[in-house]
N, C-alpha and C positions, 0 to 999 in steps of 0.2 A: 504493500500500500504506500509506503514511504517513497519508493521509486516512482510510482505512478503520480503521486502528488508533486514531486520535484519536477517530473517531466512536464506536467501541466503548467507549473509555474514558469518553466523555461519557455513554453509556447506562448504564454501570456506576455512574457518579457520581450518577445519579438516586436519591435516598434512599428513595423510595417514592411513594405516590399523593398526597402532600402535600409541598410545599416552601415555605420561608419567603422573605420578601422579600430577605433578605441573600443567600440561595443564588442567587436569580434575578439580583439586581443584580450579583453578582460574575461572572456568566456572560453577561450581556446582550450581544448582538452577536456571540457566537461562532458560527462556521459550524456548521450542523446543529442549532441551537437555534431553535425557532419559538415565538413567543408569540401566543396567540389570545385575543381579547376576546369572551367569550360573554355579554355583557350583554343584558338584555331590557328591555322597557318603556321608560320615560323615560331610563334609562341607556344604551339602545341608541343609538349614534351621538351621544353627548352632547358629543363634541368634546374630551374629556380622556382620554388613554390612555397606557399604558406605551409608550415609544419602540419603533417598528417593529412594534407589535402589529397583527395582521391580524384582520378581523371574522369570527368564527364566529357566523353569524346564525341563532339558534334561532327568532326570530320570523319569519324570512324563508326564505331558500333552504335552510336546514338543518332544515326540517320538511316533512312531506308535506302539501300543501294540497289534495290531490285529494279528500279526504273532509271530513266536518263536524267532526272532532275536532282540537283545537289541539295543536301540539307533538309530533305523532307522527313516528316515525322515517321518513326517506326510504329508498328501497330502495338496495341496494348500488351499483347503477350510478350513481344520482344522487349518493350520498354520495362515491363515488370521484371523480366529476367536480368536485364542489364543493371537495373537499380538494386536488385537483390544481390547481384555479384559484387556491387560496390559496398555492400553491407548496410544499405539504407533500410530503416524500419519505418512502418507507418506512423509511429509516435515520435520520430526524430524531428529536430529542427535543422533545416539545411540552409547554408549560406553558399552562394555561388559567386565566383569571381573569374576574371580573365586577365591575361598578361598585357593586353592593349589598353586597359582602363575600364571603360564601359562600352564594350563592343559586342562580344558574343555571349557574355554571361546572362544578359536579359533573355536570350533565346533559351538557355537552360531553365531559367526561372519560369518563362511562359510555358515551356513544355511540361514542367511539373504541374503548373496550374491547370493546363489543359487535361492532364491526366488525373485531376482530382486531388492534388496535394497542395494545400494552402500554406503550410508552415515552411515557406521558403522566402529568402530575401537575397537581393543582389548587394555585393560589397561595393559601396560608393568609392569610385576611383580605382578599384581593382588592385592588381599587384603593384603598379606604380605608386599608388597612395600608401600601400602597406610598406613598401621599401623606403619611400620618402620619410615615413614616420620612424624609421630606424628599427622596425620590428623584425623578429628573427625569420630566416628563410632556411629551407632545406634544399640540398643539392643532390642528395642520393636518390636513386630510383624509388618510386613509391612502393612500399611493401604491400603484398596482398592483404586484403581485409581479414581480420581475425575470424570473422564469422559471416555467413550469409545473412542478409536482412530478410524481413518479411513484407517488404513494400508490395502493395498491390495497386496497379493502375486502375483508375475508375474514370474512363474518358467522359469529358463534358462536351456535349454537343454545342457547336457554334463557336468554339474557341479557336480551332484551326479549320480554315475553310478553303474551298477550291474556287475555280474560276466562275462556276455557275452562281455561287453566292455573291461574288464580287460584281458580276454583271447585274444582278438584282439590286445590289447596294448602290451602284452608280445611277440607277433609275429611281431610287427611293429618296424622296425629299427629306426623310427623317434620318438619313444615314450620310456619313462623310467618309470618303476613301482617301487615305493619305499615302503618299509615295515618299519613302525615306532616302531615295537616291539623291545624288547631287543635282543642282540646277542644270548643269550641262547635259547630263544624261536624261533628265526629265524632258528638257526641251528638244533633245535629239540632235544637238549640235556636235556631239562627240559620239564615236562608235561605242557600242557596248563592249566591255572587256571580255565577255564570253562570245566566241565566234558563233555566227549563224543567227543571232538575235536582231530583230528590228530595233531601230532607234526611236525614242520618243516615250510616250506615256499613255495611260488609259484616259480616254476623253472624259473629262469631269473630275479626275483625281486632283487632289491638292498636293503641291510639293512642299515637304517639310524635311530638309536634310537632317539626319539624326543628330549631327553635331550641334545643331542649333539649340538642342535641349540640354547642352552641357556647357559648363564654364570651368576652365582650368582642370579638365579631366574628370569633373564631378557633375552630377545632375544639378540643374538649377533649382532654386527654392520652389516650393509648391505654388506660391502665389504667382510667380513668374510663369510657371508651366501652365497654370490656369489661364493666364492672360494670352499666352501663345495659342492654346487650343481654342479658346473662346473667339479670338480674332479670326480664326480660320474655319471653325466648325459652326459658329453662330449658335443657334438653339439646338442643333443636331446633337443627340446623345449617343447614337449608335455609330461607333467608329471602327473602320476597317483599315488595316495597315499592310503595306506592301513595300518591297525593296528589291534587291537583286536576287536573293535566294532564300528569303524568309528569316534572315539573321538579324539585321539591324532594324527591320520592321518591329522587332520586339523591344528595341530601345524606345521607339515611339509608344508602344504598349505600356512600358514601364512609366514613361513620362505621363501618359494619360491616367494611369492608375494613381500616381502621386497627385495629379491634378483633381482627382475625385470622380473620374469617369468609371463606369462599371459595366457598360455594354460594349465590349471590345472583341475583335477577331483579327487574327493574323492570316493573311493569304499565304499558304504554305509554298506554293510553286513560285509566287511572286513573278518578277520579270523574266526569270529563267524559263517560266512556262508561257506567260502572256506574250513575251517578245518573240516566241517561235513563229515561223510562218504559219498562219492560220487565219480563220475568219474573225478572230477577236480584234476589235478595232484599236488602232493606234493613232494618236495625234502628235503633232510636233508644235514647237513654239512654247510660249510662256503664258498660256491661258490662266493657270491657277498656281503660279509660283507664290508660295506663302511668305517665307522669310527671305530677306535679301541674301543671295548667295555671294560669298566672298571668293573670287577666283584665287586658287592656290591654297585655299583652306585645307588644313590637315584632315578635315572630315569630308573632303569632296569626293571620296569614292566609297560607295557602300558595297559590302560583301565582295571584296576583291578575291582573286585567286590566291591560293596560299602564299605564293612567292611575293605577293604585294605587301604582306605584313612582315615588317622587319623587326630586328632587335638591335638596340643601340650597342655600341662597342662596350659600354659598361655593363651590358646584360639586362638593363631595364628596358621595359617595353616602350615602343613608340606607337603613335597612332597610325592607322592605315594610310598608306600613301595613295595619291591619285594616280590613275593609270591613263 
C-alpha cells in the first residue's frame, strides 16, 4: 500500500506536459520515474545521456517500417511490446527528452498520449539544458532494463490521424490545420528534402514553424503560446498538426497543450504522405503564413534526414540545420 501511495503522489507531482531540469534532477533515480531518450538522427545513440535514460527509438523500433512513410506510429501490440522491453509500467511517470533540445521528444510524448498514457512530460530544453545546468551525464552504453514492464497501450481515437481526417478538417470551419515546416517549404519556394515530394502546402493550412514556439531552446511561456495560437486559430478549438514526417508537428501539439487546447490531432504521414504525387491538393505561395519566418533561422527545417542533425564539437546538441 505504501508503494502505491508514493507512486500516486509522484503522479500528482507531475506539473504538466513540460518539466524543467531542476524538477527532473531532484527526482532522478526515484522508483517509478522513467527517463526516455527520444533523440533522432546524429543525436541518436550519441553516447551522452541523462543517467539511467532508456532509448525511445523513433528512428528504429518505435516507428512502423512496414510501409514507405518515415516515423509512422506502430500498432498497439508493437508499441506495448517495445515499452515493456524498456521496463515501463502502467503506474510509472515518464519524462522524455532529446539531444537537439525540443525537437523529437514531443513526438514520444504525443505517442504515449495517443496510446492512453497520460503520466508523461517533455524535458524543457532537453539534453542541452541539462548539460548547461552542469548536471551529470552518462557515456557508457545503456544497460538492459532490470525487468520487463507491464505497460499496456490503450489507443485513443483521433489523436493520430490520416489524410482523410485532414481533408475533412480543412473543410471544417471549427477546425484549424497547422503546418510546422519552414516558411520556404510551406510556400514551395524550396524543394522538399525528401526526393519525389511536391513542393508547397495543403490549401487552407496555416504555417507555424515549430521554432516559433521556443525561445533560447525552451518552450515559450503559456500566455505567449496562447496568444500565438489565438492569433492564428481564432475561435477554432479543434487543431490538427502536420510537418515533414509527423515529428515536429508534435512540438506544435505540445505548445497547444500548454496553451490550454484539448482537441488536438497529429497527421501521422504529414508531408511525406501528402506531398507524394496524388490527387491530394497542393498550393504554393504564402496564403496563410502565420508567424514571420526568419531566413537562416536554426529552426527553418523540420524533420530533416538524419544527416541534417549534427552534434557540436563539444558533444552538445545543436538545433536542426536547414537543408
